[in-house]
C-alpha positions in Angstrom: 13.0 -0.5 22.9 16.4 -1.6 21.8 17.7 -4.7 23.5 21.0 -3.4 24.8 20.5 0.4 24.8 17.9 1.7 27.2 18.1 5.2 25.5 17.2 3.8 22.0 14.3 2.5 20.0 14.5 0.2 17.0 12.1 0.7 14.2 11.7 -2.0 11.5 10.2 -1.1 8.2 9.3 -3.3 5.2 8.7 -2.5 1.5 5.7 -4.8 0.6 4.8 -3.8 -2.9 7.9 -4.9 -4.9 9.1 -1.5 -5.9 11.8 1.1 -5.2 10.6 3.7 -2.7 11.9 6.8 -0.9 10.1 7.6 2.3 10.3 9.8 5.4 10.3 8.4 8.9 8.8 11.0 11.2 8.4 10.8 15.0 7.6 13.0 17.9 10.3 11.3 20.0 13.3 13.5 20.8 15.8 11.8 18.5 19.5 12.6 19.0 20.8 10.4 16.2 19.6 7.8 13.7 21.4 4.9 12.1 20.7 1.8 10.1 21.4 -1.4 12.0 21.2 -5.1 11.3 18.6 -7.5 12.8 20.7 -7.9 15.9 20.6 -4.1 16.4 24.3 -3.6 15.5 25.0 -0.4 13.5 26.0 -1.1 9.9 29.0 0.6 8.2 28.1 4.0 6.7 24.7 3.6 8.3 24.5 7.0 9.9 21.3 8.8 8.8 20.9 12.6 8.5 18.3 14.1 10.8 16.3 16.7 8.8 13.3 18.9 9.5 11.0 16.3 7.9 12.5 13.4 9.7 14.9 10.7 8.4 14.9 10.0 4.6 15.0 6.3 3.8 15.3 4.4 0.5 13.9 0.9 0.0 14.6 -1.7 -2.7 11.8 -4.3 -3.4 10.8 -6.4 -0.4 13.6 -5.0 1.8 13.5 -4.8 5.6 15.2 -1.8 7.1 16.0 -1.6 10.8 16.6 1.9 12.1 18.1 2.6 15.5 16.9 5.8 17.0 19.0 7.1 19.9 16.9 9.4 22.1 18.0 12.5 24.0 17.9 12.0 27.7 
């Protein structure tokens, strides 16, 4: 659960193989919006992520940690 937002969940992902990767984040949770955030769970500039049928598309650079804030429908 997100620290300051009871209607949100934070997902942290890590690229561990040292390569560039594109991936899909899929969940059965009722996601209303998704955005990149920093480690303190603050949204980053231009961090809004498009919700698609397959989920949320993410791009990683080598050894990068991504934090995604998923705001859920009530």
